[in-house]
VOBA-301825 format. One record per residue: x, z, y of N, C-alpha, C in turn. Coordinates in steps of 0.1 Angstrom, whole numbers, always signed. Each point is the difference from the previous one (the first is absolute). Layout:
N
NUVO; X; Z; Y; X; Z; Y; X; Z; Y
...
% end
This chain:
322
NUVO; -678; -55; +4; +10; -10; +4; +9; +5; +11
NUVO; -6; +7; +10; +8; +6; +10; +10; +10; -5
NUVO; -5; +8; -10; +8; +11; -6; +12; -7; -8
NUVO; -3; -11; -7; +11; -7; -7; +10; -6; +10
NUVO; -4; -5; +11; +9; -5; +10; +9; +11; +6
NUVO; -5; +12; +3; +8; +11; +5; +10; +4; -11
NUVO; -4; +0; -12; +9; +4; -11; +12; -10; -1
NUVO; -3; -13; +2; +11; -10; +0; +10; +3; +12
NUVO; -6; +3; +12; +9; +2; +11; +8; +13; -2
NUVO; -6; +10; -6; +7; +13; -3; +11; -3; -10
NUVO; -2; -8; -10; +10; -3; -10; +12; -8; +6
NUVO; -4; -10; +8; +11; -8; +6; +9; +9; +9
NUVO; -7; +9; +8; +8; +8; +9; +10; +9; -7
NUVO; -5; +7; -10; +9; +9; -7; +10; -8; -9
NUVO; -3; -12; -4; +10; -8; -7; +12; -4; +9
NUVO; -4; -3; +13; +11; -4; +9; +8; +12; +4
NUVO; -7; +12; +1; +8; +12; +3; +9; +4; -11
NUVO; -4; -2; -12; +9; +3; -12; +12; -10; +0
NUVO; -3; -12; +3; +11; -10; +0; +11; +4; +11
NUVO; -5; +4; +12; +9; +4; +10; +8; +13; -4
NUVO; -7; +9; -7; +7; +12; -4; +11; -4; -10
NUVO; -2; -10; -8; +10; -4; -10; +13; -6; +6
NUVO; -3; -9; +10; +12; -6; +7; +7; +10; +9
NUVO; -8; +8; +7; +5; +11; +9; +11; -6; +10
NUVO; +0; -12; +3; +9; -6; +9; -7; -9; +11
NUVO; +3; +2; +12; -6; -9; +10; +6; -14; -1
NUVO; -7; -10; +6; +6; -13; +0; +10; -1; +11
NUVO; +13; -2; -4; +11; -1; +10; +4; -14; +2
NUVO; +5; -2; +12; +5; -13; +4; +13; -3; -8
NUVO; +1; -13; -3; +12; -4; -8; +8; -11; +7
NUVO; +11; -4; -5; +9; -10; +6; +8; +6; +11
NUVO; +5; -8; +9; +9; +5; +11; -8; +6; +11
NUVO; +2; +12; +3; -7; +7; +11; +10; +4; +10
NUVO; -1; -6; +12; +11; +1; +10; -4; +11; +11
NUVO; +11; +5; +6; -1; +9; +12; -9; +12; -2
NUVO; +3; +7; -11; -6; +13; -3; +7; +11; +8
NUVO; -7; +11; +2; +5; +11; +8; -2; +13; -7
NUVO; +10; +9; +0; -2; +13; -5; +7; +10; +10
NUVO; -6; +11; +3; +5; +9; +10; +9; +11; -7
NUVO; +12; +1; +4; +10; +9; -5; +4; +9; +11
NUVO; -3; +13; -1; +4; +10; +10; -3; -4; +14
NUVO; -12; -6; +2; -4; -5; +13; +5; -13; +5
NUVO; +8; -7; -9; +5; -13; +3; -7; -11; -9
NUVO; -5; -10; +6; -6; -11; -8; +11; -9; -6
NUVO; +0; -2; -13; +10; -8; -6; -8; -12; -7
NUVO; +7; -11; -1; -6; -12; -5; +6; -5; -13
NUVO; -8; -8; -7; +4; -6; -13; -9; -11; -4
NUVO; +6; -10; -7; -8; -10; -7; -1; +5; -15
NUVO; -10; -5; -7; -2; +4; -14; -6; -12; -7
NUVO; +5; -2; -12; -6; -10; -9; -6; +8; -12
NUVO; -13; -3; -2; -8; +6; -11; -3; -10; -11
NUVO; +4; +2; -12; -2; -10; -11; -15; +1; -5
NUVO; -3; -9; -9; -14; -1; -5; -3; +13; -8
NUVO; +9; +5; -8; -2; +12; -8; +10; +11; +5
NUVO; -4; +7; +11; +9; +9; +6; +2; +13; -7
NUVO; -10; +4; -8; +1; +13; -7; +12; +0; -9
NUVO; +9; +10; +1; +12; +2; -8; +10; -11; +3
NUVO; -1; -7; +11; +10; -10; +4; +13; +6; +5
NUVO; +11; -5; -3; +13; +4; +6; +0; -2; +15
NUVO; +8; +8; +7; +1; -1; +15; +14; -4; +4
NUVO; +1; -10; +8; +13; -5; +5; +0; +2; +16
NUVO; +9; +8; +5; +1; +2; +15; +12; -8; +5
NUVO; -2; -8; +11; +10; -8; +5; +3; +4; +14
NUVO; +13; +2; +3; +5; +5; +13; +9; -10; +7
NUVO; -4; -4; +12; +8; -10; +8; +13; +6; +5
NUVO; +9; -9; +5; +12; +4; +6; -2; +4; +14
NUVO; +11; +6; +6; +0; +3; +14; -2; -12; +9
NUVO; -9; +0; +9; -3; -11; +8; -10; -10; -5
NUVO; -5; +3; -13; -10; -8; -6; -14; +7; +2
NUVO; -9; -5; -8; -14; +6; +0; -7; -3; -13
NUVO; -11; +6; -2; -8; -3; -12; -5; -15; +1
NUVO; -2; -5; +12; -4; -14; +1; +11; -10; -4
NUVO; +12; +4; +4; +12; -8; -4; +1; -1; -16
NUVO; -2; +12; -6; +2; +1; -14; -8; -10; -8
NUVO; -12; -2; +5; -10; -9; -7; -1; -14; +6
NUVO; +9; -3; +9; +1; -13; +6; -11; -4; +10
NUVO; -6; +11; +6; -11; -3; +9; +5; -4; +14
NUVO; +13; +2; +3; +6; -3; +13; +7; -14; +0
NUVO; -1; -7; -12; +6; -13; -1; +14; +0; -5
NUVO; +6; +12; -2; +14; +1; -5; +0; -2; -15
NUVO; +11; -4; -5; +2; +0; -15; -2; +14; -6
NUVO; -7; +1; -11; -3; +13; -5; +0; +1; -15
NUVO; +12; +3; -5; +1; +1; -15; -10; +10; -6
NUVO; -3; +10; +8; -9; +11; -5; -15; -5; -2
NUVO; -4; -11; +7; -14; -4; -2; -3; -5; -14
NUVO; +10; -3; -8; -2; -4; -14; -6; +12; -8
NUVO; +2; +12; +5; -7; +11; -6; -15; -2; -1
NUVO; -6; -7; +9; -14; -2; +0; -4; -8; -12
NUVO; +8; -10; -4; -2; -8; -12; +1; +8; -12
NUVO; +11; +9; -1; +2; +8; -12; -11; +10; -1
NUVO; -5; +5; +11; -10; +10; +0; -13; -5; -6
NUVO; -3; -13; +3; -12; -6; -6; +2; -3; -15
NUVO; +12; -4; -4; +3; -2; -14; +1; +12; -8
NUVO; +6; +11; +6; +3; +12; -8; -10; +12; +3
NUVO; -10; -3; +9; -9; +11; +3; +6; +12; +7
NUVO; +7; -3; +11; +7; +11; +7; -7; +3; +13
NUVO; +1; +12; +5; -3; +4; +13; +13; -1; +8
NUVO; -1; -7; +11; +12; -2; +9; -3; +7; +13
NUVO; +9; +9; +4; -2; +7; +13; +12; -3; +9
NUVO; -3; -5; +12; +11; -4; +9; -2; +8; +13
NUVO; +7; +11; +1; -1; +9; +12; +8; -6; +12
NUVO; -4; +4; +12; +7; -4; +12; +8; +11; +6
NUVO; +12; -2; +3; +9; +10; +6; -4; +3; +14
NUVO; +8; +9; +7; -2; +4; +14; +12; -4; +8
NUVO; -1; +1; +13; +11; -4; +9; +10; +12; +1
NUVO; +12; -4; -1; +11; +10; +2; +6; +0; +14
NUVO; +11; +6; +2; +7; +1; +13; +4; -13; +6
NUVO; +2; -10; -9; +4; -13; +5; -12; -9; +2
NUVO; -12; +6; -1; -12; -8; +1; -2; -10; -11
NUVO; +6; +3; -11; -1; -9; -12; -7; +8; -11
NUVO; -9; -7; -7; -9; +6; -9; +8; +2; -14
NUVO; -2; +12; -5; +7; +3; -13; -4; +13; -6
NUVO; +9; +7; -7; -3; +11; -8; +10; +11; +2
NUVO; -4; +12; -2; +9; +12; +1; +6; +2; -14
NUVO; +11; -5; -2; +7; +0; -14; +10; +12; +0
NUVO; +9; +0; -10; +9; +11; -2; +12; +0; +9
NUVO; +2; -11; +7; +13; +0; +8; -1; +9; +12
NUVO; +7; +11; +0; +0; +10; +11; +7; -6; +12
NUVO; +8; -10; -2; +8; -6; +11; -5; -13; +5
NUVO; -13; -2; -2; -6; -13; +5; -10; +4; +11
NUVO; +4; +3; +12; -9; +6; +10; -11; -9; +5
NUVO; +1; -13; -3; -11; -9; +5; -11; -1; -10
NUVO; +1; +7; -11; -12; +0; -10; -11; +8; +6
NUVO; -12; -3; -3; -11; +9; +4; +1; +14; -5
NUVO; -6; +10; +6; +1; +14; -4; -13; +5; -6
NUVO; -10; -8; -1; -13; +5; -6; +2; +3; -14
NUVO; -9; +8; -6; +0; +4; -14; -6; -11; -8
NUVO; +9; -10; -4; -5; -11; -8; -2; +3; -15
NUVO; +6; +11; -4; -3; +5; -14; -14; +5; -1
NUVO; -4; +8; +10; -14; +5; +1; -10; -12; +0
NUVO; +3; -10; +9; -8; -12; +1; -2; -6; -14
NUVO; +11; -3; -7; +0; -6; -13; -7; +8; -10
NUVO; +2; +13; +0; -6; +8; -10; -15; +1; +2
NUVO; -4; +1; +12; -15; +0; +3; -6; -13; -3
NUVO; +6; -11; +4; -6; -13; -3; +0; -3; -15
NUVO; +10; +4; -7; +0; -2; -14; -11; +8; -7
NUVO; -1; +13; +4; -10; +8; -6; -14; -6; +3
NUVO; -2; -5; +12; -13; -6; +4; -3; -12; -9
NUVO; +10; -9; -1; -2; -12; -8; -3; +3; -15
NUVO; +7; +9; -6; -2; +4; -14; -13; +6; -2
NUVO; -4; +9; +10; -13; +6; -1; -12; -9; +1
NUVO; +1; -9; +10; -11; -9; +3; -2; -11; -11
NUVO; +11; -5; -5; -1; -11; -9; +3; +4; -15
NUVO; +2; +13; -2; +3; +6; -13; +12; -8; -6
NUVO; +10; -2; +8; +12; -7; -4; +8; +9; -10
NUVO; +11; -7; -6; +8; +7; -10; +11; +7; +7
NUVO; -1; +14; +1; +10; +8; +7; +13; +0; -8
NUVO; +0; -4; -13; +13; -1; -8; +7; -13; +2
NUVO; -5; -9; +8; +6; -13; +2; +0; -3; +15
NUVO; +8; +7; +7; +1; -2; +15; +15; -4; +3
NUVO; +1; -11; +7; +13; -7; +2; +2; -2; +15
NUVO; +12; +2; +5; +3; -2; +14; +11; -10; +2
NUVO; -1; -9; +9; +10; -10; +2; +1; -3; +15
NUVO; +13; -1; +5; +2; -4; +14; +13; -7; +2
NUVO; +1; -6; +11; +13; -7; +4; +6; +7; +12
NUVO; +13; +2; -1; +8; +6; +11; -5; +14; +3
NUVO; -5; +2; +13; -5; +13; +3; -12; +4; -9
NUVO; -8; -9; -4; -10; +2; -10; +5; +4; -13
NUVO; +11; -6; -4; +7; +4; -13; +6; +14; +1
NUVO; +6; +3; +12; +5; +14; +2; -11; +10; -1
NUVO; -12; -4; +5; -11; +10; +0; -5; +2; -15
NUVO; +0; -11; -8; -3; +2; -14; +9; +10; -7
NUVO; +12; +0; +4; +10; +10; -5; -5; +14; +4
NUVO; -5; +1; +12; -5; +13; +5; -12; +5; -9
NUVO; -9; -10; -2; -11; +4; -9; +4; +5; -13
NUVO; +10; -7; -6; +5; +5; -13; +7; +13; +0
NUVO; +4; +4; +12; +7; +13; +2; -11; +11; +3
NUVO; -10; -3; +7; -9; +10; +6; -14; +1; -7
NUVO; -4; -11; -6; -13; +0; -7; +2; -6; -14
NUVO; +11; +4; -7; +3; -7; -13; -11; +1; -11
NUVO; -8; +10; +1; -11; +2; -10; -11; -11; +2
NUVO; +0; -6; +12; -10; -10; +3; +5; -15; -2
NUVO; +13; -1; -1; +6; -14; +0; +6; -2; -14
NUVO; -5; -11; -7; +4; -3; -13; +13; -7; +0
NUVO; +2; -10; +9; +12; -8; +2; +0; -5; +14
NUVO; +13; -3; +5; +1; -6; +13; +10; -11; +0
NUVO; -2; -9; +9; +10; -11; +3; +5; +0; +14
NUVO; +13; -1; +2; +6; +0; +14; +8; -12; +1
NUVO; -5; -9; +8; +8; -13; +3; +8; +2; +12
NUVO; +13; -4; -1; +10; +2; +11; -1; +13; +6
NUVO; +0; +11; -8; +0; +14; +4; +9; +8; -10
NUVO; +4; +12; +5; +8; +8; -9; -2; +15; +4
NUVO; +5; +9; -8; -1; +14; +3; +8; +3; +13
NUVO; -6; +9; +8; +6; +4; +12; +12; +9; -2
NUVO; +11; -2; +7; +11; +9; -1; -3; +14; +6
NUVO; -7; +0; +12; -3; +12; +7; -16; +1; -1
NUVO; -4; +6; -11; -14; +0; -3; -7; +13; +6
NUVO; -12; -3; +5; -9; +11; +5; -11; +3; -10
NUVO; +1; -6; -12; -11; +2; -10; +4; +10; -10
NUVO; -11; +6; -6; +1; +8; -12; +6; -8; -11
NUVO; +10; +6; -7; +6; -7; -11; -6; +4; -14
NUVO; -10; -8; -4; -7; +4; -12; +8; -3; -13
NUVO; -3; +7; -11; +6; -3; -13; -10; -7; -9
NUVO; -13; -2; +5; -10; -6; -9; +3; -15; -2
NUVO; -2; -4; -12; +4; -14; -4; -10; -10; +5
NUVO; +5; -11; +6; -8; -11; +6; +8; -13; -3
NUVO; -6; -9; -6; +7; -13; -2; +3; -7; +13
NUVO; +12; -6; +1; +4; -5; +13; +6; -14; -1
NUVO; -3; -8; +9; +6; -14; +0; +5; -3; +14
NUVO; +12; -5; +0; +7; -4; +13; +3; -15; -1
NUVO; +0; -7; +12; +2; -14; +0; +8; -3; +13
NUVO; +14; +0; -1; +8; +0; +12; +10; -12; +0
NUVO; +3; -5; +12; +9; -11; +2; +14; +5; +3
NUVO; +10; -6; -6; +14; +4; +3; +5; -4; +13
NUVO; -6; -10; +7; +4; -5; +13; -11; +4; +11
NUVO; -7; +11; -3; -10; +4; +10; +6; +4; +13
NUVO; -3; -6; +11; +6; +4; +13; -7; +12; +6
NUVO; -10; +5; -6; -7; +12; +6; +2; +12; -9
NUVO; -2; -1; -13; +2; +11; -9; +13; -3; -8
NUVO; +11; +8; +3; +13; -3; -7; -2; +3; -15
NUVO; +3; -10; -8; -1; +2; -15; +9; +11; -5
NUVO; +12; +1; +6; +9; +10; -5; -1; +13; +8
NUVO; -11; +2; +7; -2; +12; +7; +6; +1; +14
NUVO; -5; +10; +8; +6; +1; +13; -12; -1; +11
NUVO; +4; -2; +12; -9; -1; +11; -8; -13; +0
NUVO; -13; +2; +1; -8; -12; +2; +1; -6; +14
NUVO; -4; -13; +1; +1; -7; +13; -9; +8; +10
NUVO; +5; -1; +13; -7; +6; +11; -1; +16; -1
NUVO; +10; +5; -7; +1; +15; -2; -13; +6; -5
NUVO; -5; -6; -11; -13; +5; -6; +3; +8; -12
NUVO; +10; +8; +0; +3; +9; -10; +10; -5; -11
NUVO; +6; +10; -6; +9; -3; -11; -7; +0; -14
NUVO; +4; -9; -8; -6; -1; -14; +11; +1; -10
NUVO; -4; +4; -12; +9; -1; -12; +1; -14; -4
NUVO; +10; -4; -8; +2; -13; -5; -11; -2; -11
NUVO; -2; -13; -3; -10; -3; -11; +4; +6; -13
NUVO; +13; +0; -3; +4; +6; -13; -2; +16; +0
NUVO; +3; +6; +11; -2; +15; +1; -15; +3; +0
NUVO; -8; -8; +6; -14; +2; +0; -6; -1; -14
NUVO; +5; -10; -7; -5; -2; -14; +5; +12; -9
NUVO; +13; +4; +2; +5; +11; -7; -9; +13; +2
NUVO; -4; +2; +12; -9; +11; +3; -13; +0; -9
NUVO; -6; -12; +0; -13; -1; -7; +2; -1; -16
NUVO; +11; -5; -4; +3; +0; -14; +2; +15; -5
NUVO; +7; +7; +8; +3; +15; -3; -13; +7; +1
NUVO; -8; -2; +10; -13; +8; +2; -9; -3; -12
NUVO; -1; -13; -4; -10; -4; -10; +6; +1; -14
NUVO; +13; +3; -1; +7; +2; -13; -2; -12; -9
NUVO; +2; -12; +6; +0; -12; -7; +13; -3; -8
NUVO; +1; -10; -7; +12; -4; -6; +10; -4; +12
NUVO; +12; +1; -2; +10; -3; +10; +6; -14; -1
NUVO; -3; -7; -11; +4; -13; -2; -12; -9; +1
NUVO; -1; -9; +10; -12; -8; +2; +0; -13; -8
NUVO; -13; -4; -2; -2; -14; -5; +2; -10; +12
NUVO; +8; -10; -2; +3; -9; +11; -7; -13; -2
NUVO; -6; -5; +11; -7; -13; +0; +6; -8; +12
NUVO; +6; -12; -3; +4; -9; +11; -10; -11; +2
NUVO; -7; +0; +11; -10; -10; +2; +5; -14; +3
NUVO; -7; -10; -5; +5; -14; +2; -1; -3; +14
NUVO; +11; -7; +5; +1; -4; +14; -8; -12; +3
NUVO; -14; +2; +0; -9; -12; +1; +0; -6; +14
NUVO; +4; +8; +10; +0; -4; +14; +15; +0; +4
NUVO; +6; -12; -1; +15; -1; +3; +3; -1; +15
NUVO; -10; +0; +8; +2; -1; +15; -1; +13; +7
NUVO; -3; +11; -7; -2; +13; +6; +13; +8; +1
NUVO; +11; -5; -6; +13; +6; +0; +1; +14; -5
NUVO; -9; +3; -10; +0; +13; -6; -6; +0; -14
NUVO; +4; +10; -8; -5; +2; -13; -4; +14; -3
NUVO; -7; +2; -11; -5; +14; -3; +4; +4; -14
NUVO; +5; +13; -1; +2; +6; -13; -8; +13; +0
NUVO; -7; +2; -11; -9; +12; -2; +7; +10; -9
NUVO; +1; +12; +4; +5; +11; -9; -12; +10; -3
NUVO; -4; +1; -12; -11; +9; -4; +5; +11; -8
NUVO; -3; +12; +5; +4; +13; -7; -12; +6; -6
NUVO; +0; +0; -13; -13; +4; -8; +1; +14; -6
NUVO; -11; +3; -6; -1; +12; -8; +2; +13; +8
NUVO; -6; +0; +11; +1; +13; +8; -11; +10; -4
NUVO; +1; +12; +5; -10; +10; -2; -14; -5; +5
NUVO; -10; +4; -8; -14; -4; +4; -1; -15; +0
NUVO; +8; -7; -8; -1; -15; -1; +4; -7; +13
NUVO; +8; +6; +8; +4; -6; +13; +12; -10; -3
NUVO; +1; -9; +10; +11; -10; +0; +5; -1; +15
NUVO; +12; -5; +1; +6; -3; +13; +5; -15; +0
NUVO; -2; -7; +10; +4; -14; +0; +7; -3; +14
NUVO; +11; -8; -1; +6; -5; +12; +1; -15; -1
NUVO; -6; -7; +10; +1; -15; +1; +11; -2; +11
NUVO; +12; -4; -5; +11; -2; +9; +0; -15; +4
NUVO; -3; -2; +13; +0; -14; +5; +13; -3; +6
NUVO; +9; -7; -8; +13; -3; +5; -1; -10; +12
NUVO; +6; +4; +11; +0; -8; +12; -14; -1; +7
NUVO; -9; +9; -5; -13; +1; +6; -1; +8; +13
NUVO; -10; -2; +8; -2; +7; +12; -11; +10; +0
NUVO; -6; +2; +12; -10; +11; +2; -14; -6; -1
NUVO; -3; -5; -12; -13; -6; -2; -4; +1; -14
NUVO; -13; -3; -3; -6; +1; -13; +3; -14; -7
NUVO; +5; +0; -12; +1; -12; -8; -14; -6; -2
NUVO; -1; -13; +2; -13; -7; -3; +3; -15; -2
NUVO; -8; -5; -9; +0; -15; -3; -10; -7; +9
NUVO; -12; +7; +2; -11; -7; +7; +0; +3; +15
NUVO; +6; +11; +5; -1; +4; +14; +14; +0; +5
NUVO; +4; -12; +6; +14; -1; +5; +1; +2; +15
NUVO; +8; +9; +4; +2; +3; +15; +6; -12; +7
NUVO; -2; -1; +13; +5; -11; +8; +15; +2; +2
NUVO; +8; -12; +1; +14; +1; +3; +4; +9; +12
NUVO; -9; +0; +10; +3; +8; +12; -1; +15; -3
NUVO; -10; +4; -8; -1; +14; -4; +12; +4; -9
NUVO; +4; -9; -9; +11; +3; -9; +14; +2; +7
NUVO; +1; -6; +12; +12; +2; +8; +2; +15; +4
NUVO; -11; +7; +0; +0; +15; +4; +2; +8; -13
NUVO; -7; -3; -10; -1; +9; -12; +9; -5; -12
NUVO; +6; -12; +1; +8; -5; -11; -8; -7; -11
NUVO; +6; -4; -11; -6; -8; -10; -12; +6; -6
NUVO; -10; -8; -3; -11; +4; -8; +0; -7; -13
NUVO; +0; +8; -11; +1; -6; -13; -13; -7; -4
NUVO; +2; -11; -7; -12; -8; -4; +0; -2; -15
NUVO; +6; +9; -8; +0; -1; -14; -11; +8; -8
NUVO; -5; +10; +7; -11; +8; -6; -11; +2; +10
NUVO; -11; +4; -5; -11; +4; +9; +0; +15; -1
NUVO; +3; +7; +12; +2; +14; +0; -13; +7; -5
NUVO; -11; -4; +4; -13; +6; -4; -1; +0; -16
NUVO; +2; -11; -6; -1; -1; -15; +9; +10; -7
NUVO; +13; +0; +5; +10; +9; -6; -4; +14; +1
NUVO; -5; +4; +12; -3; +14; +2; -13; +4; -7
NUVO; -9; -9; -1; -12; +4; -8; +3; +1; -15
NUVO; +9; -8; -5; +4; +1; -14; +7; +13; -2
NUVO; +7; +5; +10; +6; +14; -1; -10; +11; +0
NUVO; -10; -2; +9; -10; +11; +2; -10; +1; -11
NUVO; -5; -11; -5; -12; +0; -7; -1; +8; -13
NUVO; +11; +2; -6; +0; +8; -13; +3; +15; +3
NUVO; +2; +4; +12; +4; +14; +4; -13; +8; +2
NUVO; +0; +11; -7; -12; +9; +0; +5; +14; +3
NUVO; -6; +8; +9; +4; +13; +3; -4; +10; -11
% end
């Protein structure tokens, strides 16, 4: 009897061992995990991360806040309106890993990113490309995420930084979105020729980023016009030069602006380029659900309410594969 009992224990033990060998994965925390830290060249850097139910082979979306913002602002944790927090809903529906890094303080004591503008002295000077690369490699390795579906999106300084990622680590970025941002006129970045799908969403009445190019407000560097920026990416990706045009219905008649989308298709490696031209729009993300206060809009200009920025950009990202 005793011998039979020992045999059963022996069998159960090795059955469990075999099961663990088959899964070969530790049990990892899921959902929104806040305030994570990773050390980059001796500097602790922070990020929030959302892990879906089935994280293996999941696409990765990285979100970059604007200058003066933070990763808490991006997800609405500070009480501000946050169009980006809708990504958490999409991540749950579409099984995405969402990574929200936090920038560092620059010369103006404002948190942001070291982007391509060589003439924006108030930007931080830390190596944010190294931070992003290390963090991305860590996330892909830990969660066995899909390295062929990595997307970067940011607003303003965060959008400028996404352009830098597409210039300096284009093999790691499948597509990027830059909201109220444009190519730097005086760039400190490597100018890559590797094809990366690109989306821009800019307002023609933006008081901070001039739609037609020139010096940004507060002497934060010169930028190319929206049209010249798009021409650069159309040429680099070798897309068609005649776009498909979509005029969005003006469902919010009180926002004083409308949107036209130009989509340049059939690029090399299945790339595309898109411009969302927000006529009379300001320096903010279009959103139906997250409407900025009238006081805030006095500074940044009109916020479009005809589309949900997150939905549009995910529709652009989701079929892109490296």
